[in-house]
A tleap script that builds the chain and sets N, CA, C and O, in Angstrom:
source leaprc.protein.ff14SB
mol = sequence {
  NGLY ARG LEU LEU SER VAL ARG LEU LYS GLN
  PRO TRP ARG GLU ILE SER PRO ILE GLU HIE
  ASN GLN ARG ALA VAL LYS PHE PHE HIE ASN
  ASP ASP SER LEU ARG ALA LYS VAL ARG GLU
  GLN LEU ASP THR VAL TYR ASP LEU GLU ARG
  LEU SER THR ARG VAL VAL LEU GLY ARG ALA
  THR PRO LYS ASP PHE ILE SER LEU ARG GLN
  SER LEU LYS THR LEU PRO PRO ILE GLN PHE
  ILE LEU HIE GLU ALA VAL SER GLY THR ASP
  GLU GLU ASN PRO VAL THR PRO ALA LEU LYS
  THR ILE VAL ASN LYS TRP ASP SER MET THR
  CASP
}
set mol.1.N position { -3.328 1.588 10.717 }
set mol.1.CA position { -3.587 1.335 12.107 }
set mol.1.C position { -4.686 0.298 12.300 }
set mol.1.O position { -4.602 -0.562 13.177 }
set mol.2.N position { -5.727 0.397 11.457 }
set mol.2.CA position { -6.825 -0.572 11.586 }
set mol.2.C position { -6.350 -1.977 11.247 }
set mol.2.O position { -6.726 -2.938 11.919 }
set mol.3.N position { -5.529 -2.105 10.212 }
set mol.3.CA position { -5.033 -3.420 9.827 }
set mol.3.C position { -4.162 -4.013 10.933 }
set mol.3.O position { -4.261 -5.203 11.231 }
set mol.4.N position { -3.322 -3.196 11.532 }
set mol.4.CA position { -2.497 -3.673 12.636 }
set mol.4.C position { -3.371 -4.138 13.788 }
set mol.4.O position { -3.104 -5.177 14.392 }
set mol.5.N position { -4.399 -3.389 14.091 }
set mol.5.CA position { -5.326 -3.773 15.159 }
set mol.5.C position { -5.981 -5.123 14.867 }
set mol.5.O position { -6.095 -5.969 15.754 }
set mol.6.N position { -6.408 -5.319 13.624 }
set mol.6.CA position { -7.025 -6.595 13.240 }
set mol.6.C position { -6.021 -7.730 13.364 }
set mol.6.O position { -6.354 -8.802 13.870 }
set mol.7.N position { -4.790 -7.502 12.902 }
set mol.7.CA position { -3.763 -8.548 12.980 }
set mol.7.C position { -3.446 -8.927 14.428 }
set mol.7.O position { -3.184 -10.094 14.720 }
set mol.8.N position { -3.468 -7.959 15.322 }
set mol.8.CA position { -3.188 -8.250 16.731 }
set mol.8.C position { -4.354 -8.972 17.395 }
set mol.8.O position { -4.149 -9.840 18.243 }
set mol.9.N position { -5.573 -8.615 17.013 }
set mol.9.CA position { -6.757 -9.250 17.600 }
set mol.9.C position { -7.055 -10.614 16.984 }
set mol.9.O position { -7.568 -11.512 17.652 }
set mol.10.N position { -6.724 -10.753 15.701 }
set mol.10.CA position { -6.998 -11.996 14.986 }
set mol.10.C position { -5.737 -12.443 14.250 }
set mol.10.O position { -5.666 -12.332 13.026 }
set mol.11.N position { -4.748 -12.944 14.975 }
set mol.11.CA position { -3.489 -13.323 14.321 }
set mol.11.C position { -3.668 -14.549 13.414 }
set mol.11.O position { -4.559 -15.374 13.612 }
set mol.12.N position { -2.795 -14.630 12.428 }
set mol.12.CA position { -2.799 -15.798 11.554 }
set mol.12.C position { -2.392 -17.024 12.349 }
set mol.12.O position { -1.579 -16.938 13.269 }
set mol.13.N position { -2.954 -18.153 11.993 }
set mol.13.CA position { -2.629 -19.400 12.683 }
set mol.13.C position { -1.676 -20.259 11.866 }
set mol.13.O position { -0.976 -21.112 12.410 }
set mol.14.N position { -1.653 -20.027 10.543 }
set mol.14.CA position { -0.741 -20.767 9.676 }
set mol.14.C position { 0.546 -19.964 9.503 }
set mol.14.O position { 0.546 -18.735 9.577 }
set mol.15.N position { 1.620 -20.674 9.274 }
set mol.15.CA position { 2.926 -20.027 9.144 }
set mol.15.C position { 3.099 -19.351 7.783 }
set mol.15.O position { 3.824 -18.362 7.681 }
set mol.16.N position { 2.453 -19.861 6.745 }
set mol.16.CA position { 2.652 -19.352 5.387 }
set mol.16.C position { 2.375 -17.856 5.243 }
set mol.16.O position { 3.242 -17.137 4.746 }
set mol.17.N position { 1.202 -17.352 5.656 }
set mol.17.CA position { 0.985 -15.900 5.500 }
set mol.17.C position { 1.935 -15.061 6.343 }
set mol.17.O position { 2.284 -13.943 5.963 }
set mol.18.N position { 2.346 -15.584 7.464 }
set mol.18.CA position { 3.306 -14.863 8.313 }
set mol.18.C position { 4.634 -14.721 7.580 }
set mol.18.O position { 5.236 -13.647 7.570 }
set mol.19.N position { 5.083 -15.808 6.969 }
set mol.19.CA position { 6.346 -15.770 6.226 }
set mol.19.C position { 6.246 -14.845 5.011 }
set mol.19.O position { 7.197 -14.124 4.708 }
set mol.20.N position { 5.101 -14.858 4.310 }
set mol.20.CA position { 4.913 -13.951 3.175 }
set mol.20.C position { 5.029 -12.494 3.638 }
set mol.20.O position { 5.680 -11.677 2.987 }
set mol.21.N position { 4.397 -12.185 4.756 }
set mol.21.CA position { 4.474 -10.823 5.297 }
set mol.21.C position { 5.904 -10.463 5.667 }
set mol.21.O position { 6.372 -9.363 5.375 }
set mol.22.N position { 6.590 -11.387 6.306 }
set mol.22.CA position { 7.965 -11.123 6.722 }
set mol.22.C position { 8.870 -10.868 5.516 }
set mol.22.O position { 9.742 -10.000 5.571 }
set mol.23.N position { 8.671 -11.611 4.436 }
set mol.23.CA position { 9.493 -11.402 3.235 }
set mol.23.C position { 9.196 -10.045 2.601 }
set mol.23.O position { 10.102 -9.378 2.102 }
set mol.24.N position { 7.940 -9.641 2.621 }
set mol.24.CA position { 7.591 -8.327 2.070 }
set mol.24.C position { 8.208 -7.211 2.914 }
set mol.24.O position { 8.727 -6.233 2.376 }
set mol.25.N position { 8.148 -7.361 4.223 }
set mol.25.CA position { 8.756 -6.370 5.117 }
set mol.25.C position { 10.266 -6.316 4.885 }
set mol.25.O position { 10.856 -5.237 4.844 }
set mol.26.N position { 10.881 -7.481 4.735 }
set mol.26.CA position { 12.325 -7.541 4.494 }
set mol.26.C position { 12.685 -6.843 3.184 }
set mol.26.O position { 13.702 -6.153 3.101 }
set mol.27.N position { 11.845 -7.024 2.158 }
set mol.27.CA position { 12.088 -6.394 0.863 }
set mol.27.C position { 12.179 -4.878 1.024 }
set mol.27.O position { 13.096 -4.252 0.491 }
set mol.28.N position { 11.239 -4.288 1.752 }
set mol.28.CA position { 11.251 -2.833 1.963 }
set mol.28.C position { 12.349 -2.423 2.941 }
set mol.28.O position { 12.960 -1.366 2.780 }
set mol.29.N position { 12.598 -3.244 3.942 }
set mol.29.CA position { 13.625 -2.932 4.931 }
set mol.29.C position { 15.005 -2.862 4.285 }
set mol.29.O position { 15.833 -2.031 4.660 }
set mol.30.N position { 15.245 -3.734 3.317 }
set mol.30.CA position { 16.556 -3.797 2.675 }
set mol.30.C position { 16.782 -2.706 1.627 }
set mol.30.O position { 17.902 -2.550 1.139 }
set mol.31.N position { 15.759 -1.963 1.279 }
set mol.31.CA position { 15.896 -0.931 0.241 }
set mol.31.C position { 15.455 0.422 0.803 }
set mol.31.O position { 14.291 0.809 0.704 }
set mol.32.N position { 16.421 1.125 1.395 }
set mol.32.CA position { 16.123 2.422 2.018 }
set mol.32.C position { 15.561 3.434 1.025 }
set mol.32.O position { 14.652 4.195 1.359 }
set mol.33.N position { 16.093 3.444 -0.180 }
set mol.33.CA position { 15.657 4.397 -1.197 }
set mol.33.C position { 14.202 4.152 -1.584 }
set mol.33.O position { 13.409 5.090 -1.662 }
set mol.34.N position { 13.860 2.905 -1.824 }
set mol.34.CA position { 12.482 2.552 -2.168 }
set mol.34.C position { 11.540 2.932 -1.037 }
set mol.34.O position { 10.488 3.531 -1.264 }
set mol.35.N position { 11.921 2.583 0.162 }
set mol.35.CA position { 11.081 2.880 1.326 }
set mol.35.C position { 10.854 4.383 1.461 }
set mol.35.O position { 9.744 4.814 1.773 }
set mol.36.N position { 11.883 5.175 1.232 }
set mol.36.CA position { 11.755 6.637 1.332 }
set mol.36.C position { 10.826 7.184 0.251 }
set mol.36.O position { 10.005 8.063 0.516 }
set mol.37.N position { 10.959 6.657 -0.979 }
set mol.37.CA position { 10.090 7.118 -2.068 }
set mol.37.C position { 8.621 6.788 -1.782 }
set mol.37.O position { 7.741 7.630 -1.959 }
set mol.38.N position { 8.374 5.573 -1.345 }
set mol.38.CA position { 6.993 5.161 -1.062 }
set mol.38.C position { 6.437 5.959 0.108 }
set mol.38.O position { 5.291 6.407 0.067 }
set mol.39.N position { 7.232 6.136 1.139 }
set mol.39.CA position { 6.773 6.899 2.303 }
set mol.39.C position { 6.446 8.335 1.927 }
set mol.39.O position { 5.456 8.893 2.400 }
set mol.40.N position { 7.273 8.935 1.079 }
set mol.40.CA position { 7.027 10.313 0.644 }
set mol.40.C position { 5.676 10.414 -0.074 }
set mol.40.O position { 4.913 11.352 0.156 }
set mol.41.N position { 5.393 9.452 -0.933 }
set mol.41.CA position { 4.110 9.456 -1.639 }
set mol.41.C position { 2.949 9.187 -0.683 }
set mol.41.O position { 1.903 9.831 -0.772 }
set mol.42.N position { 3.136 8.241 0.225 }
set mol.42.CA position { 2.055 7.889 1.155 }
set mol.42.C position { 1.721 9.020 2.121 }
set mol.42.O position { 0.624 9.060 2.677 }
set mol.43.N position { 2.659 9.934 2.320 }
set mol.43.CA position { 2.385 11.080 3.197 }
set mol.43.C position { 1.249 11.951 2.666 }
set mol.43.O position { 0.624 12.689 3.428 }
set mol.44.N position { 0.981 11.868 1.355 }
set mol.44.CA position { -0.080 12.686 0.768 }
set mol.44.C position { -1.390 11.913 0.597 }
set mol.44.O position { -2.361 12.446 0.059 }
set mol.45.N position { -1.416 10.657 1.055 }
set mol.45.CA position { -2.622 9.832 0.950 }
set mol.45.C position { -3.371 9.879 2.278 }
set mol.45.O position { -2.810 9.611 3.341 }
set mol.46.N position { -4.638 10.225 2.188 }
set mol.46.CA position { -5.479 10.272 3.381 }
set mol.46.C position { -6.115 8.905 3.612 }
set mol.46.O position { -5.909 7.984 2.822 }
set mol.47.N position { -6.857 8.775 4.651 }
set mol.47.CA position { -7.500 7.520 5.022 }
set mol.47.C position { -8.633 7.217 4.035 }
set mol.47.O position { -9.760 7.684 4.202 }
set mol.48.N position { -8.311 6.428 3.006 }
set mol.48.CA position { -9.279 6.151 1.945 }
set mol.48.C position { -10.493 5.379 2.455 }
set mol.48.O position { -11.609 5.592 1.983 }
set mol.49.N position { -10.282 4.503 3.396 }
set mol.49.CA position { -11.414 3.750 3.952 }
set mol.49.C position { -12.398 4.692 4.648 }
set mol.49.O position { -13.610 4.582 4.461 }
set mol.50.N position { -11.875 5.608 5.440 }
set mol.50.CA position { -12.735 6.567 6.133 }
set mol.50.C position { -13.425 7.499 5.134 }
set mol.50.O position { -14.620 7.772 5.244 }
set mol.51.N position { -12.659 7.976 4.170 }
set mol.51.CA position { -13.232 8.888 3.173 }
set mol.51.C position { -14.339 8.215 2.366 }
set mol.51.O position { -15.395 8.807 2.146 }
set mol.52.N position { -14.101 6.989 1.928 }
set mol.52.CA position { -15.123 6.308 1.127 }
set mol.52.C position { -16.370 6.015 1.963 }
set mol.52.O position { -17.486 6.063 1.445 }
set mol.53.N position { -16.191 5.717 3.236 }
set mol.53.CA position { -17.344 5.498 4.115 }
set mol.53.C position { -18.155 6.777 4.244 }
set mol.53.O position { -19.384 6.737 4.191 }
set mol.54.N position { -17.486 7.908 4.413 }
set mol.54.CA position { -18.198 9.189 4.531 }
set mol.54.C position { -18.956 9.515 3.246 }
set mol.54.O position { -20.069 10.040 3.300 }
set mol.55.N position { -18.362 9.208 2.091 }
set mol.55.CA position { -19.037 9.463 0.821 }
set mol.55.C position { -20.275 8.574 0.699 }
set mol.55.O position { -21.352 9.058 0.349 }
set mol.56.N position { -20.132 7.286 0.983 }
set mol.56.CA position { -21.251 6.346 0.862 }
set mol.56.C position { -22.393 6.724 1.805 }
set mol.56.O position { -23.565 6.605 1.448 }
set mol.57.N position { -22.047 7.177 3.004 }
set mol.57.CA position { -23.076 7.547 3.979 }
set mol.57.C position { -23.656 8.940 3.735 }
set mol.57.O position { -24.581 9.360 4.431 }
set mol.58.N position { -23.118 9.649 2.754 }
set mol.58.CA position { -23.618 10.988 2.458 }
set mol.58.C position { -23.179 12.028 3.470 }
set mol.58.O position { -23.840 13.053 3.634 }
set mol.59.N position { -22.078 11.776 4.144 }
set mol.59.CA position { -21.592 12.699 5.176 }
set mol.59.C position { -20.283 13.382 4.786 }
set mol.59.O position { -19.621 13.997 5.623 }
set mol.60.N position { -19.921 13.270 3.522 }
set mol.60.CA position { -18.653 13.850 3.073 }
set mol.60.C position { -18.769 15.360 2.945 }
set mol.60.O position { -19.776 15.884 2.469 }
set mol.61.N position { -17.740 16.036 3.370 }
set mol.61.CA position { -17.661 17.492 3.255 }
set mol.61.C position { -16.800 17.835 2.032 }
set mol.61.O position { -16.135 16.955 1.486 }
set mol.62.N position { -16.804 19.083 1.602 }
set mol.62.CA position { -15.906 19.463 0.497 }
set mol.62.C position { -14.448 19.122 0.807 }
set mol.62.O position { -13.706 18.719 -0.088 }
set mol.63.N position { -14.037 19.278 2.045 }
set mol.63.CA position { -12.666 18.939 2.432 }
set mol.63.C position { -12.397 17.449 2.211 }
set mol.63.O position { -11.305 17.073 1.785 }
set mol.64.N position { -13.397 16.592 2.501 }
set mol.64.CA position { -13.246 15.154 2.281 }
set mol.64.C position { -13.047 14.849 0.800 }
set mol.64.O position { -12.227 14.002 0.444 }
set mol.65.N position { -13.798 15.538 -0.070 }
set mol.65.CA position { -13.654 15.312 -1.509 }
set mol.65.C position { -12.290 15.773 -2.014 }
set mol.65.O position { -11.707 15.140 -2.894 }
set mol.66.N position { -11.787 16.857 -1.468 }
set mol.66.CA position { -10.445 17.324 -1.840 }
set mol.66.C position { -9.400 16.308 -1.388 }
set mol.66.O position { -8.462 16.010 -2.128 }
set mol.67.N position { -9.554 15.784 -0.195 }
set mol.67.CA position { -8.633 14.767 0.319 }
set mol.67.C position { -8.701 13.500 -0.527 }
set mol.67.O position { -7.674 12.886 -0.812 }
set mol.68.N position { -9.897 13.113 -0.925 }
set mol.68.CA position { -10.072 11.934 -1.764 }
set mol.68.C position { -9.398 12.141 -3.121 }
set mol.68.O position { -8.707 11.253 -3.618 }
set mol.69.N position { -9.603 13.321 -3.717 }
set mol.69.CA position { -8.973 13.628 -5.000 }
set mol.69.C position { -7.448 13.553 -4.884 }
set mol.69.O position { -6.787 12.948 -5.728 }
set mol.70.N position { -6.897 14.164 -3.844 }
set mol.70.CA position { -5.447 14.157 -3.648 }
set mol.70.C position { -4.930 12.733 -3.468 }
set mol.70.O position { -3.896 12.367 -4.027 }
set mol.71.N position { -5.634 11.950 -2.705 }
set mol.71.CA position { -5.212 10.567 -2.463 }
set mol.71.C position { -5.246 9.754 -3.748 }
set mol.71.O position { -4.314 9.000 -4.025 }
set mol.72.N position { -6.297 9.895 -4.530 }
set mol.72.CA position { -6.415 9.130 -5.773 }
set mol.72.C position { -5.358 9.564 -6.795 }
set mol.72.O position { -4.896 8.745 -7.589 }
set mol.73.N position { -4.975 10.845 -6.782 }
set mol.73.CA position { -3.928 11.326 -7.688 }
set mol.73.C position { -2.566 10.736 -7.329 }
set mol.73.O position { -1.674 10.680 -8.176 }
set mol.74.N position { -2.401 10.302 -6.096 }
set mol.74.CA position { -1.121 9.771 -5.639 }
set mol.74.C position { -0.959 8.289 -5.966 }
set mol.74.O position { 0.166 7.789 -5.980 }
set mol.75.N position { -2.040 7.584 -6.227 }
set mol.75.CA position { -1.952 6.140 -6.467 }
set mol.75.C position { -1.123 5.769 -7.706 }
set mol.75.O position { -0.308 4.851 -7.609 }
set mol.76.N position { -1.281 6.424 -8.857 }
set mol.76.CA position { -0.442 6.043 -10.009 }
set mol.76.C position { 1.066 6.193 -9.765 }
set mol.76.O position { 1.821 5.302 -10.155 }
set mol.77.N position { 1.538 7.277 -9.138 }
set mol.77.CA position { 2.975 7.345 -8.861 }
set mol.77.C position { 3.457 6.232 -7.910 }
set mol.77.O position { 4.567 5.722 -8.062 }
set mol.78.N position { 2.632 5.868 -6.951 }
set mol.78.CA position { 3.019 4.773 -6.049 }
set mol.78.C position { 3.103 3.473 -6.844 }
set mol.78.O position { 4.039 2.693 -6.670 }
set mol.79.N position { 2.131 3.244 -7.710 }
set mol.79.CA position { 2.153 2.041 -8.537 }
set mol.79.C position { 3.416 2.006 -9.391 }
set mol.79.O position { 4.055 0.960 -9.507 }
set mol.80.N position { 3.777 3.126 -9.984 }
set mol.80.CA position { 4.965 3.199 -10.825 }
set mol.80.C position { 6.227 2.865 -10.028 }
set mol.80.O position { 7.064 2.085 -10.482 }
set mol.81.N position { 6.359 3.451 -8.851 }
set mol.81.CA position { 7.526 3.204 -7.994 }
set mol.81.C position { 7.622 1.728 -7.642 }
set mol.81.O position { 8.692 1.126 -7.738 }
set mol.82.N position { 6.496 1.146 -7.234 }
set mol.82.CA position { 6.499 -0.260 -6.838 }
set mol.82.C position { 6.738 -1.180 -8.032 }
set mol.82.O position { 7.437 -2.187 -7.915 }
set mol.83.N position { 6.161 -0.835 -9.172 }
set mol.83.CA position { 6.358 -1.670 -10.364 }
set mol.83.C position { 7.827 -1.688 -10.763 }
set mol.83.O position { 8.371 -2.741 -11.096 }
set mol.84.N position { 8.464 -0.532 -10.732 }
set mol.84.CA position { 9.899 -0.474 -11.040 }
set mol.84.C position { 10.707 -1.298 -10.041 }
set mol.84.O position { 11.642 -2.000 -10.425 }
set mol.85.N position { 10.350 -1.214 -8.771 }
set mol.85.CA position { 11.085 -1.942 -7.738 }
set mol.85.C position { 10.922 -3.447 -7.892 }
set mol.85.O position { 11.883 -4.200 -7.731 }
set mol.86.N position { 9.723 -3.877 -8.199 }
set mol.86.CA position { 9.452 -5.304 -8.342 }
set mol.86.C position { 10.103 -5.852 -9.612 }
set mol.86.O position { 10.570 -6.991 -9.635 }
set mol.87.N position { 10.131 -5.044 -10.654 }
set mol.87.CA position { 10.714 -5.485 -11.926 }
set mol.87.C position { 12.236 -5.554 -11.856 }
set mol.87.O position { 12.850 -6.407 -12.497 }
set mol.88.N position { 12.835 -4.675 -11.093 }
set mol.88.CA position { 14.290 -4.589 -11.076 }
set mol.88.C position { 14.931 -5.144 -9.828 }
set mol.88.O position { 15.937 -4.604 -9.367 }
set mol.89.N position { 14.385 -6.201 -9.268 }
set mol.89.CA position { 14.953 -6.746 -8.041 }
set mol.89.C position { 16.214 -7.541 -8.333 }
set mol.89.O position { 16.419 -8.039 -9.440 }
set mol.90.N position { 17.045 -7.644 -7.319 }
set mol.90.CA position { 18.263 -8.425 -7.448 }
set mol.90.C position { 18.201 -9.628 -6.515 }
set mol.90.O position { 17.258 -9.775 -5.737 }
set mol.91.N position { 19.197 -10.471 -6.598 }
set mol.91.CA position { 19.185 -11.701 -5.801 }
set mol.91.C position { 19.400 -11.422 -4.324 }
set mol.91.O position { 18.997 -12.225 -3.482 }
set mol.92.N position { 20.026 -10.302 -3.994 }
set mol.92.CA position { 20.247 -9.967 -2.592 }
set mol.92.C position { 18.950 -9.543 -1.907 }
set mol.92.O position { 18.801 -9.702 -0.695 }
set mol.93.N position { 18.015 -9.003 -2.685 }
set mol.93.CA position { 16.749 -8.546 -2.128 }
set mol.93.C position { 15.603 -9.015 -3.039 }
set mol.93.O position { 14.992 -8.209 -3.741 }
set mol.94.N position { 15.320 -10.325 -3.018 }
set mol.94.CA position { 14.289 -10.849 -3.925 }
set mol.94.C position { 12.890 -10.401 -3.507 }
set mol.94.O position { 12.582 -10.275 -2.322 }
set mol.95.N position { 12.066 -10.168 -4.506 }
set mol.95.CA position { 10.688 -9.773 -4.249 }
set mol.95.C position { 9.859 -11.030 -4.001 }
set mol.95.O position { 10.115 -12.082 -4.587 }
set mol.96.N position { 8.876 -10.908 -3.139 }
set mol.96.CA position { 8.011 -12.048 -2.855 }
set mol.96.C position { 6.949 -12.175 -3.941 }
set mol.96.O position { 6.533 -11.175 -4.525 }
set mol.97.N position { 6.512 -13.403 -4.211 }
set mol.97.CA position { 5.435 -13.579 -5.195 }
set mol.97.C position { 4.173 -12.811 -4.807 }
set mol.97.O position { 3.490 -12.267 -5.675 }
set mol.98.N position { 3.863 -12.763 -3.532 }
set mol.98.CA position { 2.662 -12.054 -3.082 }
set mol.98.C position { 2.771 -10.563 -3.396 }
set mol.98.O position { 1.805 -9.958 -3.861 }
set mol.99.N position { 3.928 -9.970 -3.149 }
set mol.99.CA position { 4.124 -8.554 -3.435 }
set mol.99.C position { 4.066 -8.294 -4.934 }
set mol.99.O position { 3.503 -7.292 -5.374 }
set mol.100.N position { 4.641 -9.187 -5.709 }
set mol.100.CA position { 4.597 -9.053 -7.174 }
set mol.100.C position { 3.149 -9.123 -7.663 }
set mol.100.O position { 2.762 -8.368 -8.556 }
set mol.101.N position { 2.356 -10.014 -7.092 }
set mol.101.CA position { 0.950 -10.137 -7.470 }
set mol.101.C position { 0.189 -8.867 -7.135 }
set mol.101.O position { -0.618 -8.397 -7.936 }
set mol.102.N position { 0.437 -8.310 -5.962 }
set mol.102.CA position { -0.240 -7.071 -5.554 }
set mol.102.C position { 0.083 -5.951 -6.536 }
set mol.102.O position { -0.810 -5.220 -6.962 }
set mol.103.N position { 1.346 -5.817 -6.891 }
set mol.103.CA position { 1.752 -4.747 -7.805 }
set mol.103.C position { 1.158 -4.968 -9.193 }
set mol.103.O position { 0.711 -4.015 -9.831 }
set mol.104.N position { 1.149 -6.198 -9.663 }
set mol.104.CA position { 0.641 -6.487 -11.012 }
set mol.104.C position { -0.879 -6.344 -11.097 }
set mol.104.O position { -1.408 -6.056 -12.170 }
set mol.105.N position { -1.583 -6.539 -9.993 }
set mol.105.CA position { -3.044 -6.408 -10.004 }
set mol.105.C position { -3.505 -5.050 -9.486 }
set mol.105.O position { -4.702 -4.822 -9.308 }
set mol.106.N position { -2.567 -4.164 -9.247 }
set mol.106.CA position { -2.848 -2.842 -8.672 }
set mol.106.C position { -3.831 -2.075 -9.551 }
set mol.106.O position { -3.670 -2.010 -10.770 }
set mol.107.N position { -4.826 -1.507 -8.934 }
set mol.107.CA position { -5.771 -0.631 -9.639 }
set mol.107.C position { -5.503 0.790 -9.158 }
set mol.107.O position { -5.835 1.143 -8.026 }
set mol.108.N position { -4.903 1.597 -10.019 }
set mol.108.CA position { -4.567 2.955 -9.615 }
set mol.108.C position { -5.751 3.891 -9.699 }
set mol.108.O position { -5.626 5.081 -9.408 }
set mol.109.N position { -6.903 3.365 -10.094 }
set mol.109.CA position { -8.170 4.096 -10.131 }
set mol.109.C position { -8.078 5.372 -10.977 }
set mol.109.O position { -8.694 6.388 -10.653 }
set mol.110.N position { -7.307 5.306 -12.056 }
set mol.110.CA position { -7.188 6.465 -12.926 }
set mol.110.C position { -8.504 6.821 -13.597 }
set mol.110.O position { -8.728 7.980 -13.947 }
set mol.111.N position { -9.388 5.826 -13.783 }
set mol.111.CA position { -10.671 6.125 -14.388 }
set mol.111.C position { -11.566 6.840 -13.395 }
set mol.111.O position { -12.703 7.179 -13.722 }
savepdb mol mol.pdb
quit
């Protein structure tokens, strides 16, 4: 929600990032199975930005730490799903270079 708000308040002025975003959206739109798998995993991820802010400010509760743990445990399966999708793309639904870069540089924070 925050990212959408930023994009609406500060839209891109160049066409290139807009097209990159559109291709990434198209990639997920064209693959219902992939979208369902990712959505299922994301349902267990809490607001990491909010949680990390609460931890840094010393205002985190035990519930926040449990939510953070659950969210971090979900990152490796999401990475695996996306890596498989990016590796096995076909010509009908090509992956964007930007999406491939994101997946290849993904830090699942297993450490």
